N, C-alpha and C positions, 0 to 999 in steps of 0.2 A: 895558020897556027894561031894567030893573033884572035881571030873570030872565035875559034874554039875556046878559048881561054875566057874570053867575054861571056860567052854562052854557059861555060861552067860556073862562071862567078855569079851570073844571073839566077842560075837554078839553086844556087846555095843561099841566096837573100831571103830572109824571113818576110812574110808579107803582114804588114800591119794596117789595120782599121783604126780610124780616130771617131770617137764619138763624144763632140764637145761643141757647145752651143756659142762659145766665145771666139769668132772668127780670128782675132789678132793671136789668142794664144794657139789655137788649132793651126793656123797657118805658120806660125813660128816653130810649133812641134813637128809639122809635116818637113819644114826645110831642115830641121835639126837632123832628124831621121833619115831623110833621102840623103845625106852627105855622108851618111854612114856606109861603107862598103857591103856590110852583111845585112842591112835593112832597108827596105823599101815601103812606103805607104800607097797601099793599093786603092783606097777609097776614104771618104769621109762623111760624116753626117751630123746635124745640129740638133738631132733629137733622138729619143730612145726607138720610137716607131720606125722611122727611116732606116736607123742603125741596125734593126734587127732584119731589116727587110735586105739591105746590102750585106751583111754577114752570112745570111743564108745564102745569098747568090754567090757572092765573091769567095767564101770559105777562106779567111784569113787566116795566119798561124796565130796572131795575138790581136785582141781589142784593147784599144786604151779607151777607158770609159769615164767621163766625168759624173760626179753624183747629182750635182745640181741641173737637171736636164729638164726642158719644158715638157709639159705633159708627164708621162711616165719618168720615174726617177732612174738613175743608174743602178741602184738596188734591184728595181723592177726588171730591168734590162737582163742583169746578171741571172735572175731567177728564171726569165724566159728562155735565156740561152741553155741553161742547165737542164731545163724541162723539155727542150727539144733536144737534148743530148748532142748539142753541137760540139765538134772537136775544136775548141778554138779557146786559148789561153786568156784571161782577162786581167788586165792591170787597171786600177783606178788611179787616177791622178785627181786629189781632190785639194780644196782649200781648207778643208776643216781637219784640225790637229788632234781631235778627241779621239780616245781609245775606242769609245763604243761604236764609231763609224768603222773603222778598221775590223773590229769583232764581226761586225753585222755584214760587210762585204765578204770576209772568209766565210762566214756561216752560209751566206747566199750562193757561195761557190765559186767566189773570186780567187784569183790566184796571187794577187798582190796589192799594196796600198802605199802609194808616194804621195808626198805633199808637193803642191805647184810652187812652192818657193824654194824648192830643192835646186841644186846646182844641175844644171841642163844634163851634164855628163853623168850625173847620178841617176837621171832618169832613163837615158840608154842603158846604163848598168844594169837598173831594175828591170828592164825589158828583157835584156839578154839573159838576166837571172830566170826570170819567169819563163821564158822559153826554154831554158835548160831543165826545167822540170820542179824549180825551187819555189818556195813561197817567199815573198819579199813583203817586208814591211818596214816603213821609214822609223829609224831607230828612235827619234824624238817621240813618236806616238806613245810608246810604252816607255816609262821611265824606268822600271825595274824589268830589263829584259830577260832576269832569271826565271821570272814568274810567268807561265803561260796566261794569256788574254783569258781563257776562260775561267783561270782561278783567281783573278783579280777581284777585289771587293767592287760589287755593283753601285754605281752612283745613282742620284735621283733620275738621271735622264734615261738609265738602263732599264726602268721599268716600263717605259714608251714601248709601244710596237713600233715597227717600221712605218706604219701608216701616219701613226700619231706624231713621229718625229719629223716625217714630211710636212703635216700640219704646221707644226710648231716652227719650223723653218720658215714657211711660205709666211705665217704670222709675222715672223721677226722681219721679213722683207717688207711688211706694210700692205700685204694683200688682203684683201676683204673677202667675207664668206663667199659670196658670189664668184670672186675670182679664183679662191681655192677651190671651189666646187669645180668650176670649168677646168681648171689645170690637173685636177688629180681624178676628173671623172666620177665625182661623188654629188650626191643629192645636197641640198642644204641641211637638211635634217641629220646627214652622215657626217657632215662637217662640225655641225653644232654638237653632236654627239661625241666626237674625238676631242673637240676643244674642251668640252666638260669632264672628259676623263683625263684629259692631260692636267688640267686646273687641279683636280682631287689627286693625283698622283704626285704632284709637284707640290701639294699643299699650300696652293694661292688662294687667297680669299675671295677674288674678283677677277672678272675678265680683264679690267684694266692693269691689274698686277700681272697676268699671264702676259699681257701683250707687252709691257715693260721689260718683264723677264726673258721673252723671246726676241726683242730688239736687241738687248744688251748681249744675248748669247750669240746671236748672228754677227753682230759687230765685233764682238771679242773674238770671232772664230775666223772672221774674213782677213784673207790676206791678197795681196796684189800678187798677178802671176808673174814669174820669172821673165827677163828679157832674153828670149832664145835665139 
């Protein structure tokens, strides 16, 4: 009888896959989720490429995805998951608290967006909320929750494409053009074209001004992960 109860409980567990390149945060999150009776981590990956392969193979109920992954970003991973019509929910856990990231995640087909510095129990709540079929977004991301994200006034960064936003983030991390080219799979000319487009859209007069802007933006957005 006890064995039957255990088997029934195991069948009722939701299977979670983690795509996160920071081992400490990933390990802490895995321990947190595996301690929950209704959740179990079925696999992990440190980048989008391996994450997609494993998600296709393991067919989890939900994938927890970081945005800042090596190679392809979390946004690109979400788009690939939706293009393949995989039946998996996607919750982004990110260090960026800007509304434009949450908007882009939802537009790409994500099901939720939560900050890494949230209380660990809030992360498990967000996972269960998304598994139940709801859209979850950290309350602090949108100051005025009564106004839908799509109706909020666009800021300067909203003018950037997803690819340009990735380039801006990497510039802010101190990456060179060859490094950005390698990480995003672009030619040097394509990277330079995006850099020039970003500079025009943000009305910055020089490359140095753009780099300073990018560094300040990344530093302002960076938060330490919670102790899980």
